[in-house]
C-alpha positions in Angstrom: 301.7 232.9 -143.5 299.2 234.1 -141.2 296.7 231.4 -142.3 299.3 228.7 -142.0 300.1 229.8 -138.5 296.4 229.8 -137.6 295.9 226.4 -139.0 298.8 225.1 -137.1 297.4 226.6 -133.8 293.9 225.1 -134.5 295.5 221.7 -135.3 297.6 221.8 -132.1 294.5 222.7 -130.0 292.5 219.9 -131.6 295.3 217.4 -130.8 295.6 218.8 -127.3 291.8 218.3 -126.7 291.9 214.8 -128.1 295.0 213.9 -126.1 293.6 215.5 -123.0 290.3 213.6 -123.4 292.2 210.4 -123.9 294.3 210.9 -120.8 291.3 211.8 -118.7 289.6 208.7 -119.9 292.6 206.6 -118.9 293.3 208.0 -115.4 289.8 209.1 -114.2 288.0 206.1 -112.5 285.1 204.6 -114.4 281.7 205.3 -113.0 279.5 202.2 -112.1 276.2 203.9 -112.9 274.5 207.0 -114.0 272.1 208.3 -111.3 270.7 210.8 -113.8 269.8 208.1 -116.4 268.9 205.5 -113.7 271.1 202.8 -115.4 274.4 201.0 -115.0 277.2 202.2 -117.3 279.3 200.0 -119.5 282.5 198.5 -118.2 285.7 198.0 -120.1 285.1 194.9 -122.1 287.4 191.9 -121.7 289.9 191.3 -124.5 289.6 187.8 -126.0 290.6 186.4 -129.4 287.0 185.6 -130.3 285.8 189.0 -129.4 288.6 190.7 -131.4 287.9 188.5 -134.5 284.2 188.7 -134.3 284.0 192.4 -133.9 282.2 192.1 -130.5 285.1 193.9 -128.7 285.0 197.0 -130.9 281.2 197.3 -130.5 281.4 196.9 -126.6 284.3 199.3 -126.5 282.4 202.0 -128.5 279.7 201.7 -125.8 282.1 201.7 -123.0 283.9 204.8 -124.4 280.6 206.7 -124.8 279.4 205.8 -121.3 282.7 206.6 -119.6 283.5 209.8 -121.6 285.0 212.5 -119.2 282.5 215.0 -118.0 279.7 213.2 -119.8 276.9 214.7 -117.7 278.1 218.2 -118.4 278.2 217.6 -122.1 274.7 216.0 -122.0 273.4 219.2 -120.3 275.1 221.4 -123.0 273.5 219.4 -125.7 270.1 219.5 -124.2 270.4 223.4 -123.7 271.3 223.9 -127.3 268.5 221.6 -128.6 265.7 223.1 -126.4 266.8 226.7 -126.0 268.9 227.6 -129.0 267.5 225.3 -131.7 263.9 225.6 -130.4 263.3 221.8 -130.6 259.9 220.8 -129.1 261.3 217.5 -127.7 264.5 215.5 -127.5 264.3 211.7 -127.8 260.6 211.9 -126.8 261.2 214.1 -123.7 259.3 217.3 -123.8 258.7 220.4 -121.6 255.2 221.7 -120.9 253.5 223.7 -118.2 256.5 223.4 -115.9 256.6 219.6 -116.3 259.0 217.3 -118.0 257.0 214.6 -119.9 257.6 211.8 -122.3 255.6 211.4 -125.4 253.4 208.3 -125.6 252.6 208.0 -129.3 251.1 206.4 -131.3 248.5 204.2 -129.8 249.3 200.5 -130.3 245.9 199.0 -130.7 247.4 195.4 -130.9 249.0 196.1 -127.6 245.7 197.1 -125.9 244.0 194.1 -127.4 246.7 191.9 -126.1 246.4 193.4 -122.6 242.7 192.9 -122.5 243.2 189.3 -123.7 245.7 188.7 -121.0 243.5 190.0 -118.3 240.6 187.9 -119.4 242.7 184.9 -119.6 243.9 185.4 -116.1 240.4 185.8 -114.8 239.2 182.6 -116.5 242.2 180.6 -115.4 242.9 181.7 -111.8 239.8 183.3 -110.4 236.7 182.7 -112.5 234.4 183.2 -109.4 235.9 186.6 -108.3 234.4 190.0 -108.9 236.9 191.6 -111.2 237.5 195.4 -111.7 239.6 197.3 -114.1 241.0 200.9 -113.9 243.4 202.7 -116.1 245.8 205.4 -114.9 246.5 208.0 -117.6 250.1 208.8 -118.0 251.1 212.5 -117.7 250.9 213.1 -121.4 247.1 212.7 -121.2 247.0 216.2 -119.6 250.0 217.8 -121.3 250.8 216.5 -124.8 248.0 217.4 -127.2 247.0 220.5 -125.1 250.5 221.9 -125.9 250.9 221.0 -129.4 252.5 217.6 -129.1 251.4 214.3 -130.6 249.4 212.0 -128.2 248.0 208.6 -128.5 244.3 208.1 -128.8 243.5 207.6 -125.1 239.7 207.3 -125.6 240.1 204.5 -128.2 242.5 202.7 -125.7 239.9 203.0 -123.0 237.2 201.7 -125.4 239.3 198.7 -126.5 240.0 197.7 -122.9 236.4 198.1 -121.7 234.9 196.3 -124.7 237.3 193.4 -124.6 237.1 192.7 -120.8 233.5 191.3 -120.5 232.3 190.8 -117.0 234.8 193.3 -115.6 233.6 196.5 -113.7 235.4 199.5 -115.1 236.4 202.3 -112.6 237.1 205.6 -114.4 239.6 207.7 -112.5 240.7 210.1 -115.2 238.5 212.9 -114.0 240.0 212.7 -110.5 243.4 213.7 -111.9 245.2 216.6 -113.5 248.8 217.4 -114.4 249.5 218.9 -111.1 248.9 215.4 -109.5 252.1 214.1 -111.0 255.7 214.9 -110.1 257.1 217.6 -112.4 260.3 215.5 -113.1 258.9 212.0 -112.9 256.3 209.9 -114.6 254.4 208.9 -111.3 251.5 210.5 -109.4 252.0 212.2 -106.1 250.6 210.2 -103.3 249.5 213.3 -101.3 247.2 214.4 -104.3 245.3 211.1 -104.6 242.4 211.5 -102.1 239.8 211.8 -104.9 241.4 209.0 -106.9 241.5 206.7 -103.9 238.0 207.5 -103.0 236.8 206.8 -106.5 238.6 203.3 -106.4 237.1 202.6 -102.9 233.6 203.5 -104.1 234.0 201.3 -107.2 235.3 198.4 -105.1 232.5 198.7 -102.6 234.7 199.8 -99.5 233.8 203.5 -99.4 232.4 203.1 -95.9 235.9 202.1 -94.6 237.7 204.8 -96.6 239.6 207.3 -94.4 241.8 210.3 -95.1 243.5 210.8 -91.9 247.2 211.0 -92.6 250.4 212.9 -91.6 252.4 214.0 -94.5 256.1 213.5 -94.4 258.2 215.4 -96.9 261.6 214.2 -98.5 263.3 217.0 -100.5 265.4 216.8 -103.6 263.6 214.0 -105.5 265.0 214.0 -109.0 262.5 212.0 -111.1 263.4 209.7 -114.0 262.6 212.5 -116.6 265.0 214.9 -114.9 268.0 212.8 -116.0 266.5 212.1 -119.5 266.0 215.9 -120.0 269.6 216.7 -118.8 268.4 220.3 -117.9 268.9 222.2 -114.6 265.2 221.5 -113.5 264.1 222.2 -109.9 263.7 218.9 -108.1 260.4 217.7 -106.6 259.6 217.1 -103.0 258.5 213.4 -102.4 255.7 213.3 -99.9 254.4 210.1 -98.3 251.4 209.7 -96.0 251.3 207.8 -92.8 248.6 206.7 -90.4 248.4 204.0 -87.6 247.2 201.6 -90.4 250.2 202.2 -92.6 252.7 202.3 -89.8 251.7 198.9 -88.5 251.0 197.2 -91.8 253.1 194.1 -92.5 254.5 193.6 -96.0 255.5 190.1 -97.0 257.5 189.4 -100.1 255.9 186.1 -101.2 258.3 185.3 -103.9 261.4 185.9 -101.6 259.8 184.4 -98.6 260.5 187.3 -96.2 258.8 190.2 -94.5 259.8 193.7 -95.8 260.2 196.8 -93.7 256.6 198.1 -94.2 254.6 200.0 -96.8 257.3 202.7 -96.8 260.9 201.4 -97.1 262.9 204.4 -96.1 266.1 202.3 -96.2 265.9 202.8 -99.9 267.1 206.3 -99.4 270.4 205.2 -97.8 271.2 201.7 -98.8 273.1 202.8 -102.0 271.4 200.3 -104.1 268.3 202.0 -105.3 268.5 204.7 -107.9 265.0 205.9 -107.5 263.5 207.5 -104.4 260.1 206.4 -105.5 261.2 203.0 -104.5 260.3 203.9 -100.8 256.7 202.9 -101.7 256.4 199.2 -101.1 260.2 198.8 -101.7 260.0 199.2 -105.5 259.6 196.4 -108.0 258.5 193.1 -106.8 256.6 190.1 -108.3 254.2 189.2 -105.4 253.7 191.2 -102.2 251.0 190.6 -99.4 250.2 193.6 -97.3 248.3 192.8 -94.0 246.4 195.4 -92.2 246.9 194.6 -88.6 244.2 197.2 -87.6 241.5 195.7 -89.7 238.1 195.8 -88.0 234.3 195.8 -88.8 233.6 195.3 -92.5 237.3 195.3 -93.4 237.9 192.2 -91.2 238.3 189.2 -93.5 238.1 191.2 -96.7 240.9 190.7 -99.2 241.8 192.3 -102.4 244.2 191.3 -105.2 245.7 194.0 -107.3 247.4 193.2 -110.7 249.6 196.3 -111.0 252.5 198.3 -112.1 254.6 201.0 -110.2 251.7 203.5 -109.9 249.9 201.1 -107.5 252.8 201.2 -105.0 251.7 204.6 -103.8 248.0 204.2 -103.9 247.6 200.8 -102.4 248.5 201.9 -98.9 245.7 204.5 -99.2 243.1 201.6 -99.8 244.4 199.5 -96.9 241.7 200.6 -94.4 239.1 198.8 -96.4 240.8 195.4 -96.3 242.5 193.0 -94.0 245.0 192.2 -96.8 245.9 193.4 -100.2 248.1 191.1 -102.4 249.9 192.9 -105.2 250.9 191.0 -108.3 253.2 192.5 -110.9 253.2 190.1 -114.0 256.1 192.1 -115.5 258.4 190.1 -113.1 256.6 186.7 -112.8 255.0 184.5 -115.5 251.3 184.1 -115.1 251.5 180.3 -115.1 253.5 180.4 -111.9 251.0 182.5 -110.0 249.0 179.7 -108.3 252.3 178.7 -106.6 252.5 182.1 -104.8 248.9 183.4 -104.6 245.9 181.6 -103.0 243.0 182.6 -105.2 239.8 182.0 -103.1 237.2 184.3 -104.4 238.8 187.6 -103.4 238.0 190.8 -105.3 240.4 191.4 -108.1 241.5 194.7 -109.5 243.6 195.3 -112.6 245.2 198.8 -112.1 247.5 199.7 -114.8 249.0 202.9 -116.4 248.3 203.6 -120.0 252.0 203.3 -120.8 252.0 199.7 -119.8 248.8 199.0 -121.7 250.6 200.6 -124.8 253.6 198.3 -124.2 251.8 195.1 -123.0 254.4 192.7 -124.3 256.1 193.2 -120.9 253.3 191.4 -119.3 254.2 187.9 -118.9 
């Protein structure tokens, strides 16, 4: 009798939990996006005869139900705590913890992707700027400093570097790996910290031949509570970073023109991204985030910098280091071929013999199919 009563109580509690979850799901408003995961959440799918008969409605509803589950973020945190702390898992979905950092495993090396990237860069050189002096530099992702050293699998970075150097004939390679360490990256994000890039920017300036114009005379402005992309993916109560950006008369008065959109942006630091409600990433203050083609003009250019131009083929890492190279040039054009097909570039960029730098993170080289 005692066991029967206990079973009834457990069944009643289970039904209460299910019913309560269902009612909360019905009456709580759906969230439009997850700030922690940096993505939009699924909406209630439209009911149509074709979607019901074809099974599409049930698939979309499953996604919707998972995305809009009540107290979803809390359950994600509990799951992460159990996996990392109680079960002792080394990583969860490729997210790992090491030396006070949250990182993402980059493994294994895709040699075909590296070969494809090198071929793409050479093709661009031969097609668009055959007379230009061309440079190549690779930014190691954070796992370069944290993964193998802490017992995690890591891609073969040296082989990647060798593939890229050996298959880009005529390019001048600028090695910046020894100017960086794990502490030069945000603890909760993939990107490097702008305030830590003096040695890296100087190395690039030396390689590009503009060392004499290089300056490091900046005022540091701190923005607290920067929760990087890995913070949400780890779903653990990790201390946020402080995002610091560096200002000078050159950066303050620089003009940033979005070539594709045909409009002038706010400047090299777009602080409106902090309050406009549209951006899910504070790092977007650097050159307004993702953009296909930007032209940054240095209104203070003088001496050797006057008339000197640089084109950088880049990913998001360049957004924070390009302002630090601006003293050496009258203009820097930033091209992101993740967002514009290469064949359309001559419509937006006037190639006329400028120096060209390919500056890419190793994570992009390892997934070069995103380069159009």
